[in-house]
C-alpha positions in Angstrom: 12.5 28.3 -54.7 14.9 29.2 -57.4 16.9 26.6 -59.5 20.6 27.2 -59.9 22.7 26.4 -62.9 26.1 25.0 -62.1 27.6 28.3 -63.1 25.3 30.3 -60.9 25.9 28.1 -57.9 29.7 28.2 -58.5 29.6 32.0 -58.6 28.2 32.1 -55.1 30.9 29.9 -53.5 33.3 32.7 -52.5 30.4 34.6 -50.8 29.0 31.4 -49.3 32.4 30.4 -47.9 32.8 33.8 -46.2 29.2 33.4 -44.8 30.1 30.0 -43.4 33.3 31.3 -41.9 31.4 34.1 -40.1 28.7 31.6 -39.0 31.4 29.4 -37.5 33.2 32.2 -35.8 30.0 33.8 -34.4 28.7 30.5 -33.2 32.0 29.8 -31.4 31.9 33.2 -29.8 28.3 32.6 -28.8 29.2 29.4 -27.0 32.1 31.1 -25.2 29.9 34.0 -24.1 27.2 31.7 -22.9 29.7 29.7 -20.8 31.0 32.9 -19.3 27.5 34.2 -18.6 26.6 30.9 -16.9 29.8 31.0 -14.8 29.1 34.6 -13.8 25.5 33.7 -12.9 26.6 30.8 -10.7 29.3 33.0 -9.0 26.7 35.7 -8.3 24.4 33.2 -6.6 27.2 31.7 -4.5 28.7 34.9 -3.1 25.9 37.4 -3.4 28.1 39.7 -5.5 26.1 42.1 -7.6 29.1 42.7 -9.9 28.9 39.0 -11.0 25.2 39.5 -11.6 25.9 42.6 -13.7 28.6 40.7 -15.6 26.1 37.8 -16.3 23.6 40.3 -17.6 26.1 42.0 -19.9 27.2 38.6 -21.2 23.6 37.6 -21.7 23.0 40.7 -23.7 26.1 39.9 -25.8 24.8 36.4 -26.3 21.5 37.8 -27.5 23.3 40.0 -30.0 25.4 37.1 -31.3 22.3 34.9 -31.5 20.6 37.5 -33.7 23.7 37.8 -35.9 23.8 34.0 -36.5 20.1 34.2 -37.4 20.8 37.0 -39.9 23.6 35.1 -41.5 21.5 31.9 -41.8 18.7 34.0 -43.3 21.0 35.6 -45.8 21.9 32.2 -47.1 18.3 31.0 -47.2 17.2 34.2 -48.9 19.4 33.3 -51.9 17.7 29.9 -52.2 20.6 27.9 -50.8 19.8 25.0 -48.5 22.3 25.0 -45.6 22.2 21.4 -44.4 25.0 21.5 -41.8 26.5 24.9 -40.8 29.4 23.4 -38.8 30.6 21.2 -41.7 29.6 23.7 -44.3 27.3 21.3 -46.2 25.0 23.0 -48.7 22.6 22.1 -51.5 21.7 24.2 -54.4 18.3 23.3 -56.0 18.9 22.5 -59.7 17.3 20.8 -62.6 18.9 17.7 -64.2 17.1 16.0 -67.1 14.0 18.0 -66.3 13.7 16.9 -62.6 14.7 18.6 -59.4 18.0 17.6 -57.9 20.5 19.2 -55.6 24.0 20.4 -56.5 25.9 19.4 -53.4 28.9 21.3 -52.0 31.0 20.9 -48.8 33.1 23.8 -47.6 36.7 23.1 -48.5 35.8 21.7 -51.9 37.3 23.9 -54.6 34.3 23.5 -57.0 30.9 21.9 -57.1 31.6 18.4 -58.3 28.6 16.4 -57.0 24.8 16.3 -57.2 22.2 14.0 -55.6 18.5 13.2 -55.8 16.3 15.3 -53.6 15.6 12.4 -51.3 19.1 10.9 -51.3 21.1 13.3 -49.1 24.9 13.5 -48.8 25.3 9.7 -48.9 23.8 9.7 -52.4 26.2 12.2 -53.9 27.2 11.4 -57.5 29.8 13.0 -59.7 28.6 15.7 -62.1 
């Protein structure tokens, strides 16, 4: 796992923010498509209509595509060495060194800059100002 300097982590924030936006949009779309697929499946059972069954299959295929996309986005973040703690909130940690020990630079989407760090075992509640 790579260690980030504050400058390196900060340089990734615009890209990371865009990734988090796409994860949120795609996850929302996935929930909508899953609900539509479930409704179409129920409708096909209740009225024997094959068109509803076909609609459910199309929506399931779309849900599968969206699921793969969310996985790709999450993997792109992980591949950079960034620890995505909460995709919905946009909470991330960047492994870093502070006084020779591993810590996390902590950032929450919406914060303009990285202003906090915490011990590896402390989590969000242990955030301290840089």
